C-alpha positions as CSV (number, residue, x, y, z in Angstrom):
1,M,114.0,150.2,23.1
2,K,113.1,149.4,19.5
3,L,110.2,147.3,18.4
4,L,110.7,144.2,16.4
5,F,109.2,146.0,13.4
6,E,111.8,148.7,13.8
7,R,114.6,146.1,13.9
8,S,113.3,144.3,10.9
9,R,115.5,144.0,7.8
10,A,114.3,142.6,4.5
11,G,115.6,139.1,3.8
12,R,116.5,138.2,7.4
13,G,114.7,135.4,9.1
14,L,115.0,132.1,11.1
15,S,113.5,128.7,10.9
16,V,111.3,127.9,13.9
17,L,108.9,125.3,12.6
18,P,109.8,121.6,12.8
19,P,109.4,119.4,9.8
20,L,105.8,118.4,9.0
21,D,105.1,115.0,10.6
22,V,101.5,114.6,9.3
23,P,100.0,114.5,5.8
24,E,99.9,117.9,4.2
25,C,96.3,119.3,3.9
26,P,96.1,121.8,1.0
27,I,94.2,125.0,1.8
28,E,91.4,125.9,-0.5
29,P,92.3,128.8,-2.8
30,S,89.3,130.8,-1.5
31,L,90.6,130.6,2.0
32,R,94.1,131.7,1.2
33,R,95.4,135.2,1.9
34,R,95.8,137.5,-1.1
35,S,98.9,139.1,0.3
36,A,101.7,138.0,2.6
37,L,101.5,138.6,6.3
38,D,103.2,141.9,7.4
39,L,105.6,140.3,9.9
40,P,109.0,141.5,11.0
41,E,112.0,139.9,9.3
42,I,114.6,139.3,12.0
43,S,117.4,136.9,12.8
44,E,117.2,134.5,15.7
45,V,119.9,136.2,17.8
46,D,118.2,139.6,17.5
47,L,114.8,138.0,18.4
48,S,116.4,136.3,21.4
49,R,118.0,139.6,22.6
50,H,114.7,141.5,22.1
51,Y,112.8,139.2,24.5
52,S,115.7,139.2,26.9
53,A,115.7,143.0,27.0
54,L,111.9,142.9,27.6
55,E,112.5,140.5,30.5
56,D,115.1,142.8,32.0
57,R,112.6,145.7,32.0
58,A,109.8,143.7,33.7
59,Y,109.6,143.5,37.5
60,G,108.1,140.4,39.2
61,V,108.0,138.7,42.5
62,N,111.2,136.9,41.6
63,D,113.0,140.3,41.3
64,G,112.2,141.7,44.7
65,F,109.7,143.1,47.2
66,Y,106.3,143.5,45.6
67,P,103.9,145.0,48.2
68,L,101.1,145.8,45.7
69,G,98.1,146.2,48.1
70,S,95.0,144.2,47.5
71,C,96.7,142.0,44.9
72,T,98.5,139.4,47.1
73,M,101.7,139.3,45.0
74,K,103.2,136.4,46.9
75,Y,105.7,133.9,45.7
76,N,104.1,130.7,44.3
77,P,105.9,127.4,44.6
78,K,107.3,126.2,41.2
79,I,106.4,122.6,41.9
80,N,102.8,123.5,41.3
81,E,103.7,124.8,37.8
82,K,105.3,121.4,37.2
83,V,102.2,119.6,38.3
84,A,100.0,121.7,36.0
85,G,102.4,120.9,33.2
86,L,102.1,117.1,33.4
87,P,101.2,115.7,29.9
88,G,98.0,114.2,31.1
89,F,96.8,117.6,32.2
90,L,98.4,119.9,29.6
91,R,97.5,117.9,26.5
92,L,93.9,117.0,27.5
93,H,91.4,118.2,24.9
94,P,88.4,120.0,26.4
95,M,86.1,118.1,24.1
96,A,87.3,114.7,25.2
97,A,84.7,112.3,26.3
98,P,84.0,112.3,30.1
99,E,85.3,108.7,30.4
100,D,88.6,110.0,28.9
101,Q,89.0,112.9,31.3
102,Q,88.2,111.3,34.7
103,G,91.5,112.5,36.2
104,A,90.8,116.1,35.3
105,M,87.2,115.8,36.6
106,E,88.6,114.5,39.9
107,V,90.8,117.6,40.1
108,Y,87.7,119.8,39.8
109,Y,85.8,117.7,42.3
110,R,88.6,117.6,44.9
111,A,89.5,121.2,44.5
112,G,85.8,122.1,44.9
113,K,85.6,120.1,48.2
114,C,88.7,121.9,49.5
115,L,87.3,125.3,48.8
116,E,83.9,124.4,50.2
117,A,85.7,123.5,53.4
118,I,87.7,126.8,53.4
119,T,84.8,129.0,52.6
120,G,81.9,127.3,54.3
121,M,80.0,127.0,51.0
122,D,78.0,124.0,49.7
123,R,79.0,124.1,46.0
124,V,81.8,125.6,43.9
125,T,82.1,126.3,40.2
126,F,85.4,127.0,38.4
127,Q,84.1,128.5,35.2
128,P,84.8,132.2,35.8
129,A,88.1,133.3,34.3
130,A,88.9,136.1,36.8
131,G,87.8,137.8,40.0
132,A,85.6,140.4,38.4
133,H,84.1,137.6,36.2
134,G,83.3,135.7,39.4
135,E,81.7,138.9,40.8
136,L,79.5,139.1,37.7
137,L,78.4,135.5,38.1
138,G,77.6,136.1,41.7
139,M,75.4,139.0,40.8
140,L,73.7,136.8,38.1
141,L,73.0,134.1,40.7
142,I,71.4,136.5,43.1
143,K,69.3,138.0,40.3
144,A,68.2,134.5,39.2
145,Y,67.3,133.6,42.8
146,H,65.0,136.6,43.2
147,R,63.4,136.2,39.9
148,D,62.7,132.5,40.6
149,R,60.8,133.7,43.7
150,D,58.8,136.2,41.7
151,D,60.6,139.0,43.5
152,A,62.0,140.9,40.5
153,A,61.4,144.2,42.4
154,R,64.7,143.7,44.2
155,R,66.9,145.7,41.9
156,K,69.3,147.5,44.4
157,M,72.7,146.2,45.3
158,L,74.4,147.7,48.3
159,V,78.1,148.3,48.0
160,P,80.3,149.9,50.8
161,D,82.4,152.9,49.7
162,S,85.5,151.0,50.7
163,A,84.8,148.2,48.1
164,H,87.0,147.2,45.2
165,G,86.1,149.2,42.1
166,T,85.0,146.1,40.3
167,N,82.2,145.6,42.8
168,P,79.9,148.4,41.7
169,A,80.8,147.8,38.0
170,S,79.9,144.1,38.3
171,A,76.6,144.9,39.9
172,A,75.8,147.5,37.3
173,M,76.6,145.0,34.5
174,A,74.2,142.6,36.0
175,G,71.4,145.2,35.8
176,F,71.4,146.3,39.4
177,E,71.1,149.8,40.7
178,V,74.2,150.4,42.9
179,V,73.7,152.0,46.3
180,S,76.9,153.2,48.1
181,I,77.0,152.6,51.9
182,P,79.4,154.9,53.7
183,S,82.1,153.8,56.1
184,T,82.6,155.1,59.6
185,Q,85.8,156.9,60.6
186,D,87.4,153.7,61.7
187,G,86.8,152.0,58.3
188,R,83.8,149.8,59.2
189,V,80.4,149.7,57.5
190,D,78.1,152.4,58.9
191,L,75.4,150.2,60.5
192,E,72.8,153.0,60.7
193,K,73.3,154.0,57.1
194,L,72.9,150.3,56.1
195,K,69.7,150.0,58.1
196,E,68.4,153.1,56.3
197,A,69.3,151.7,52.9
198,V,67.8,148.2,53.1
199,G,64.2,147.6,52.1
200,P,61.9,145.5,49.8
201,D,63.9,146.6,46.8
202,T,67.2,145.3,48.3
203,A,68.7,142.5,46.2
204,G,71.8,142.1,48.2
205,L,75.1,143.4,49.6
206,M,78.6,143.1,48.1
207,L,81.2,143.2,50.8
208,T,85.0,142.6,51.1
209,N,86.0,141.4,54.5
210,P,88.8,142.2,55.4
211,N,88.0,145.4,53.5
212,T,90.4,147.5,51.4
213,L,91.7,149.3,54.5
214,G,92.9,145.9,55.8
215,I,90.2,145.9,58.5
216,F,88.1,142.9,59.6
217,D,84.7,144.3,60.3
218,E,83.8,143.0,63.8
219,N,80.1,143.8,63.0
220,I,80.0,141.4,60.1
221,L,77.3,139.1,61.7
222,E,75.1,142.1,62.3
223,I,75.7,143.4,58.8
224,T,74.7,140.1,57.1
225,R,71.7,139.8,59.5
226,I,70.4,143.2,58.5
227,V,70.5,142.3,54.8
228,H,69.0,138.9,55.3
229,E,66.1,140.2,57.4
230,A,65.4,142.7,54.6
231,G,65.1,139.7,52.1
232,G,68.5,140.3,50.4
233,L,71.5,138.0,49.9
234,N,75.1,138.6,50.9
235,Y,77.9,138.4,48.4
236,Y,81.5,138.0,49.7
237,D,84.4,139.4,47.6
238,G,87.1,136.9,48.3
239,A,90.0,139.0,47.0
240,N,91.3,139.4,50.5
241,L,90.7,135.8,51.6
242,N,94.5,135.3,52.0
243,A,94.1,137.0,55.4
244,V,91.5,134.7,56.8
245,M,91.6,131.4,55.0
246,G,91.7,128.5,57.5
247,V,90.8,131.0,60.3
248,A,87.3,132.4,59.4
249,R,84.8,131.3,56.8
250,P,82.5,133.5,54.8
251,G,79.8,131.0,55.0
252,D,79.9,131.3,58.8
253,M,79.7,135.1,58.6
254,G,76.4,134.9,56.8
255,F,77.4,135.1,53.2
256,D,75.4,133.2,50.5
257,V,77.9,133.5,47.6
258,V,81.6,134.1,47.4
259,H,84.2,134.4,44.7
260,L,87.8,133.5,45.1
261,N,90.8,134.6,43.2
262,L,92.8,131.4,42.7
263,H,95.4,133.5,40.9
264,K,96.0,135.5,44.1
265,T,95.4,133.2,47.0
266,F,96.0,129.7,45.7
267,S,99.3,129.5,43.8
268,T,98.8,131.0,40.3
269,P,100.9,134.2,39.7
270,H,98.8,137.3,39.8
271,G,99.3,139.6,36.9
272,G,100.7,139.4,33.4
273,G,97.3,139.2,31.8
274,G,96.3,135.8,33.1
275,P,95.1,133.2,33.0
276,G,93.3,133.4,36.3
277,S,90.3,131.8,38.0
278,G,87.5,133.5,39.8
279,A,85.9,130.4,41.4
280,V,82.5,131.0,42.9
281,G,81.1,129.2,45.9
282,V,77.4,129.2,46.9
283,K,75.1,128.1,49.7
284,A,72.6,125.4,48.9
285,I,69.9,127.9,48.1
286,L,71.8,129.1,45.0
287,Q,73.3,125.8,43.7
288,D,70.4,125.1,41.2
289,F,71.4,128.4,39.4
290,L,75.1,127.6,38.9
291,P,76.6,127.5,35.4
292,L,76.3,124.5,33.2
293,R,78.7,121.5,33.3
294,Q,79.2,121.0,37.0
295,V,81.3,118.0,38.1
296,E,79.5,115.5,40.2
297,K,80.7,112.2,41.8
298,A,78.9,109.2,40.4
299,E,78.7,105.6,41.4
300,E,81.7,104.9,39.2
301,G,84.0,107.9,38.6
302,F,82.7,111.4,37.8
303,R,80.1,113.0,35.5
304,F,79.0,116.4,34.2
305,V,75.6,117.7,35.3
306,D,73.6,120.8,34.4
307,P,71.9,122.5,37.3
308,P,68.1,122.6,36.7
309,K,67.8,126.4,36.8
310,S,71.3,127.3,35.5
311,V,72.1,130.8,34.4
312,G,74.0,129.2,31.6
313,A,77.7,128.9,30.8
314,V,79.8,132.0,31.6
315,K,82.9,130.7,29.8
316,S,83.7,128.1,27.2
317,F,84.1,124.5,28.6
318,Y,84.9,124.3,32.3
319,G,87.2,127.3,33.1
320,N,91.0,127.7,33.1
321,F,91.8,124.1,34.1
322,T,95.6,124.3,34.9
323,V,94.9,127.2,37.3
324,V,92.7,124.8,39.3
325,V,95.4,122.1,39.1
326,K,97.9,124.5,40.7
327,A,95.3,125.5,43.4
328,L,94.7,121.8,44.3
329,A,98.4,121.0,44.5
330,Y,98.9,124.0,46.7
331,M,96.1,123.1,49.1
332,L,97.1,119.5,49.3
333,A,100.7,120.4,50.0
334,L,99.7,122.9,52.8
335,G,96.9,120.9,54.3
336,P,94.4,122.5,56.7
337,E,97.1,123.6,59.2
338,G,99.3,125.0,56.5
339,V,96.5,127.0,54.9
340,R,95.8,128.6,58.3
341,E,99.5,129.2,58.9
342,A,99.8,131.0,55.6
343,A,97.0,133.4,56.6
344,E,98.5,134.0,60.0
345,G,101.9,134.7,58.4
346,A,100.3,137.3,56.0
347,V,98.7,139.1,58.9
348,L,101.9,139.0,61.0
349,N,104.0,140.4,58.2
350,A,101.5,143.2,57.5
351,N,101.4,144.3,61.1
352,Y,105.2,144.0,61.4
353,L,105.8,146.3,58.5
354,M,103.1,148.8,59.5
355,R,104.7,149.1,63.0
356,A,108.2,149.4,61.4
357,L,106.9,152.4,59.3
358,E,105.0,154.1,62.1
359,P,107.9,156.3,63.3
360,G,107.3,158.4,60.1
361,Y,104.2,157.2,58.3
362,T,100.6,157.5,59.4
363,P,98.2,154.6,59.0
364,A,94.8,155.6,57.7
365,V,93.2,153.6,60.4
366,S,94.6,153.0,63.9
367,G,95.0,149.7,65.5
368,P,96.1,146.3,64.1
369,C,95.5,145.4,60.5
370,M,94.9,142.2,58.7
371,H,96.9,141.2,55.6
372,E,97.4,144.8,54.3
373,F,97.3,148.4,55.5
374,V,96.8,151.8,54.1
375,L,99.0,154.8,54.8
376,T,97.8,158.4,54.3
377,L,100.5,160.9,53.1
378,E,98.2,163.9,53.3
379,Q,100.2,165.6,56.0
380,L,103.5,164.9,54.2
381,K,102.2,166.5,51.0
382,R,101.0,169.6,53.0
383,E,104.4,169.9,54.7
384,T,106.8,169.1,51.8
385,G,104.8,169.0,48.5
386,V,105.8,165.3,48.1
387,S,102.9,163.2,47.1
388,A,102.1,159.5,47.5
389,L,103.0,159.2,43.8
390,D,106.5,160.7,44.5
391,V,107.1,158.2,47.3
392,A,106.0,155.3,45.2
393,K,108.4,156.4,42.4
394,G,111.2,156.7,45.0
395,M,110.6,153.1,45.9
396,I,111.4,152.1,42.4
397,D,114.9,153.6,42.7
398,R,115.4,151.5,45.8
399,G,114.7,148.2,44.1
400,M,111.1,147.7,45.2
401,H,107.8,147.6,43.3
402,P,105.5,150.5,44.4
403,P,102.5,149.7,46.5
404,T,98.9,150.4,45.3
405,M,98.5,154.2,45.0
406,Y,95.4,156.4,45.7
407,F,93.2,153.5,46.7
408,P,90.8,153.2,48.4
409,L,89.4,156.5,47.3
410,I,88.1,157.3,50.8
411,V,91.8,157.9,51.9
412,H,93.6,161.0,50.7
413,E,97.2,160.4,49.4
414,A,96.9,156.7,50.0
415,L,99.5,154.0,49.7
416,M,98.3,150.5,50.3
417,L,100.9,147.8,51.2
418,E,100.4,144.0,51.3
419,P,103.7,142.2,52.1
420,T,102.1,138.7,52.0
421,E,103.3,135.7,54.0
422,T,106.2,134.7,51.7
423,E,108.4,137.7,52.6
424,S,111.2,137.2,55.2
425,R,111.7,139.5,58.1
426,E,115.0,140.7,56.6
427,T,113.1,141.8,53.4
428,L,110.5,143.7,55.5
429,D,113.3,145.4,57.5
430,Q,115.0,146.5,54.3
431,A,111.8,147.8,52.9
432,A,111.0,149.8,56.0
433,K,114.5,151.2,56.1
434,A,114.2,152.3,52.4
435,M,110.8,153.9,52.9
436,L,112.0,155.8,56.0
437,E,115.0,157.0,53.9
438,I,112.5,158.3,51.3
439,L,110.6,160.1,54.0
440,D,113.8,161.8,55.2
441,Q,114.6,162.8,51.6
442,A,111.1,164.2,51.2
443,H,111.9,166.7,54.0
444,K,115.5,167.5,53.0
445,D,115.3,167.4,49.2
446,P,111.7,167.2,48.0
447,E,112.5,168.3,44.4
448,A,115.0,165.5,43.9
449,L,112.3,163.0,45.0
450,K,109.9,164.5,42.5
451,Q,112.2,163.5,39.7
452,A,112.2,159.8,40.7
453,P,112.7,157.2,39.3
454,I,116.1,158.0,37.9
455,T,117.4,154.4,37.7
456,A,114.5,152.8,35.9
457,P,114.6,152.1,32.2
458,V,111.7,154.5,31.8
459,R,111.4,157.8,33.7
460,R,108.2,159.5,34.6
461,L,105.5,159.4,31.9
462,D,102.7,161.8,31.2
463,E,100.0,159.6,32.8
464,V,97.2,161.9,32.0
465,K,98.1,161.9,28.3
466,A,98.6,158.1,28.4
467,A,95.1,157.6,29.8
468,R,93.3,160.1,27.5
469,T,95.2,159.5,24.2
470,P,96.8,156.1,24.4
471,I,98.7,154.8,21.4
472,L,97.4,151.2,21.1
473,K,99.1,150.2,17.8
474,Y,102.3,150.7,15.9
475,T,102.0,152.1,12.4
476,R,104.8,151.2,10.0
477,E,106.1,154.0,7.8
């Protein structure tokens, strides 16, 4: 497929700007470009066809089954997009006076109250722009808490080896020393290793529950107690909240701070570069450290307040506002019962698909899962030479998006599947049938499977070369 620059022909163009409806403001000569912008010259029909071709090559939730593990790629109701696009929301300037943005401030306030109820936290901020951004804020809050208590010696952050890769990265960015806590064979945190690791230098623990194996750790109260008794705080990675929202609350599990991915769990599409929202909720002991510009209910309407010991702003203005609008619309539409039902549906679908695949595939951990599960294809690779990557590529030829591959790292030849609650039983049956057909092909004709995908616009790429020597820009001849 050619780039627009490659399709460009001198003298071609199209008029896309409407007539000027405001007084013209001449640009000072010193601010003007000395040469014309190097832009492609292309007709409107060719431009339209270019973007239509790009759309045909993209694969989204609207195209088919998208079981990308740990990403919660569920269908999001279009009505919430319409709500976020209302003129009063979409055209509101972030520098408008508080009295002129009372409706938007109420959105923040009501969304915060909903999430406080779901998570068991006392206060929520919407400034972080993404999940990892929320992780970083959580780490900064824990750091500020210890420093405020003259306990700066607490510099170690405990992170289970089954954690999301962003967890240790966020802790390191905040200046903590990361200590990895191993898992037991059944995928839980090793309590004995945790007890050995905690001490007077422990700042806290970062934990995902359910974890990346799709397992809810039944020892969670013991885990958070061990950290608290050592003087540390507990951080909850809410990336997998879709499995427990409305059923179990991080605040009741002993967590002090939590981030939520509104762009996964609460009705903003996940992927495509954003925008997202990594909302962060905290217990009362941390609320004085929250970012600037918190929304508070006043005697008349709403106002902005700055917490007395704030870590400062972590994003311009108040965060990605329309993402919060969609989240509030979603939560109000579902209500408490609907939120719980969505989580239960996610868990039901994951267990249904896992059982449907068990005649041929081996789960990394035995027993029921939560919202997602991990398969290990280690034996299949030994027997046939077919890898998890080959199976994933074979799924593309059967009209499905591949699951997450080779994660978590503690599972060899891993495939992680998360069907979400919005998939029908028929879709799950079709997916299971297709994956079992791939398994049969792996034994009968493994070489053919290693050539997959053969129906996609792009065949197999040299992924090592793409990672080590990426081409990040186009150079015109």
